[in-house]
N, C-alpha and C positions, 0 to 999 in steps of 0.2 A: 802396722800402721794404724794410728788412731783415726776414727771417723767421728765427725761432729754432726749432730742433728740440728737442723734449723727449726726453731720453734715458731709456729705461726702466732703472730700477735693479734690482739683484739682491739678494734678501733670503734666501729659503730654498729648499732642494731644487733648487739650481742652482749650477753651478760658475762661478767668475770667474778668468780667467787675466790676468796682468799682467806687464809687463817694465819694467825700469829700464835703458834703453839706455846711459846714461852710466856705470853701475856694472857692466855686463855681468852683470846679475842677472835672473832670472825668478822668478815666483811663482804660486801658486794659493791661492785662498780658497774656502771652502765652508761652508755651514750646512745641517745636516740637521734636518728637523722632521717633517712628516707622513710622509714616506717612512721615517723612522727608526721611528716608532711602528708602521707597517705591518709592518716586518721583525721588530721585537721582539715583536709580538703573537702570532707563531706559536708561542711557547713561554712558559711561566710562569717567567721568569727572576727571581731575587732581585736586589735593587738593585746588589750588587757586580758581578754578571755583566752586568746591563743596562749599567752604566757602562763596563765593559771592552769589551763588544761594540760599544757606540756609538763608543768611541774607535777601535776597529779599523775600523769602517765609514767613519769620517771619513778615516782613513789610506788606505783602499782608494780612496776617491774622489779624494783629493789625488794619490796616486801614479799611479792609473790614468789620470788626465787628462793626465799627461805623455806618454802614448803617442799618437802622431798618426795612425797608420794605422787606418782604420775596420775593425772586427772584431777589434782587439787585445784581449787580456784580461790583467788584472793580478790575481794571487792572493797574498794574505797568509795565511800559515799558521804558527801557533805550536803546537808539539807538546811535551808533557811527560807521558809515560805514567805517571809516578809522582806527578805534581802533583795538586793539587785541581782545577785546570783541565787536562784531559788533551788537549784539542784546541780550538783557536780558528781559524776559517777564514772569510775574506771574499773576495769578488772583485768586480771592476768590469769591465763591458764595454759600450761605447757608451751610457753614461749609466745602465746598469742595475746595481744593487747587490744583493748578497745575502750572508748570513752567518749563522753559528750557533756555539754553544759547547757542548762536552761537559764536564761537571764533576761532582764528587762532592758531592751536596747534603748528605749527612750530615757530611762533614768540614768543609764550609763553614759550616754553621748556627751552631756555637758561636763563630765568629770575629767576629760583628757585621758592621757595615756599612762599616767602614773597614779594608780589607785591602790590603796593598801587593802590587805585582806579584811580588816575590821569594817572598812567602808563597803566592800562588796557583799559581805554577809551581815545579817542582823545579829544583835547581841545574843539572842537565844539560839544561834546556829550550833549544830553539833556535828561531830565526825564519827562515822560508824566504819569500823574495819571488820570484815567478815572473812573467816577462813572456812571454806567448804572442803571437806575431805572426802575422797572417794570411798566406795564400799557399798555393800548391799543396802544396809540401813541408812548409810550416809551420816556424817557428823558435821555439825556446824558450830563454830565458835565465833562469837561476836562481842566486840568491845565498843562501847559508845562513850565518848568524852566530849566536853565542850570544845568548840572550834576556837582555840586560844592560840595566841602567838602572832608574830608578824608574817608567818608563811605556813604553808601546808607542812613543810618539813618540821617546823617547830611543833605544830599540832601533833604530828606523828611521834615525835620524841616524847611528848607528854603522854601519849597513849601507851607507849612501851613502859614508861616509868610507872604509870598508875595501874594499868591493867595487866601487864605482863611481868612487871618487876624485873625488867632487863635494862641495864644502863645502855643507852643508844645515842649515837650521834649521827646526824644526817646532814649532808650538804647537797644542794641542788643548784644548778646554773642553767639559764635559758638565754638563747640569743636568737633573735629574729632579724631577717634582712632580705636583701635581694636574692641571696642564695638559698632561701628557705629558712626553716626553723630547726635548730639543733639544741638538744637539752641533755645534760649529763647529771649523774648523781653518784654519791658515795655514802654507804651505810657501814658503820662499825658497831659491834656490840661486845659486851663483856659477859662471858659465860663461865665463871669460875667453878660452877657446880655441874658443868656438862651441858650439852645442847638440849637433851630431852630427858624426861623421866625423873626430874628432881624438882621439888617445890623450892622456890627461892624466897624463903620467909625472912631471911636476914640479909638481904642484898645491901651492899655498901656502894652507894653512889660515889663515895670518896675513896674507894679502894686505890692504893698506889698504882697497881697495874693499869686500872682503868684511867686514872688521871693522866698517866704517861701516854697511853694510846689516844685518848681524847685530845690531848694537846697536839700531838702529831697530826691526827686526822683533821683537826680543826684548822690547821694551817693551809688546807686545800684552797686554792684560788679559783674564782669563778672562771677565769680564762682557761685554766687547765681542764675543767669539766667539759667545756664546749669546744676545745681545740680538736678539730677533726684529724690533725696530723700527729697527735700525741696518743700513743696506745694506752690502753687501760693498765697493762702490765707496767709500762713506764711510769704512769701516774702513781701506782701503788708503790713502786720501787723508790720514787722520789720521797714519798712520805715515810717509809719504814725501812730504808736501806741499812740502818744501823742495828736492826733487830737480828738476833741469832739465826732466825729461819723465817722465811715467808713461803707459804704453800699457795699456789694458784691453780685454778681449774677453770677452763673455759666452759661457760654455760650454753644454754640453748640460743640459737639465732632467734631474733624477734620479728614477728610479722603482725599485720593487722588481723585481728581474729574475730571479726563480726560473724556470728554464727546464725545469722538470719537465713532461713530457707523456707520455701513453701511447706515442706514436710513438717518443719518445726512448728510453724504457725497453725497448721492443720491440727496437730496434736494438742496444741493449747486451746484452740477454739472449739474443738469437739467436746470439751468438758463443759461448755456453757449450754444451758437449756435452749431448745430450738427457738422459743419466743425471744430470747435475748439475742441470738444470732440473727434473727429476722430484723431486729431493730438496728443491727450493725450494717446490714446490706445496703449497697448503693442501688440506684434505680435500675441498673442493668444486671443486677444479680450478685456480683461478687462482694465479699467483705474485703475492703482495701486496708491493708495493714501498712502503716508508715514506720519503718525502722529508724529510731532516733539515732542509732549509732552510725549507720552508713547512709542515711537520708535517701533510702530507696523505697519504692512503693510495691507492695506485693498483693495482687488480686487473688483472693482465696475463694474457691467455689465449694461450698458445703451444702 
């Protein structure tokens, strides 16, 4: 008698990795739901900033999941000192996500709810993507590119083409409403020379394999990315069901990962000279640290 094994599908707050061996392509799919609301609830963001931060968190999950070593961290940071949004930062580590945005509420208010990326950021804005690898000495790789394009997804595609020489397509969808905010994303890359250990000095952005994969992945619809009832496996199957083989692997569950603790802040503050710590203290003695990620106050007694 043959037995069948029911495979659990992936819907929200978890990553899905997949590969198309015959096309030398790999991908990641993700949908953020409850974890997204938890992160966003730390601040009273207007809808424009909610959507922007949701997109950035999807990007952090997609890019961060490409790092294989446990303890690795991926940070996405967009800076624009003269822009309406002066700072946008998100990071991913071992399934933990966090992020926040600094913006000028007075300048944003009269613009309504449909504001483009070039309006939110000044013309000289840049995007920094940092890969921190674990280990005794630690390794850090950072790429900085102009914040160009109509979306953060386009800016990240430009980063991979320019800094990593990896043909990359990214699609992100965000939906906000009475049931909260849900955001989904799809990333596919062409790696004909293997995933690691090879310099890609002659990458072809017009490679037939990549053109085929990009056309299929590019057909992803916004509604599919944010549909809570559509599994990520079903989404990938819709796109690539005519391929000879699709390999999928469920990734880590996603949680809010604010790492703020009194112990952590004590370790940071003890590095400052005593006179500088004295200037930081409140009248009653403690140094009060405000965590931008989770909007909590921490009294530190040193």
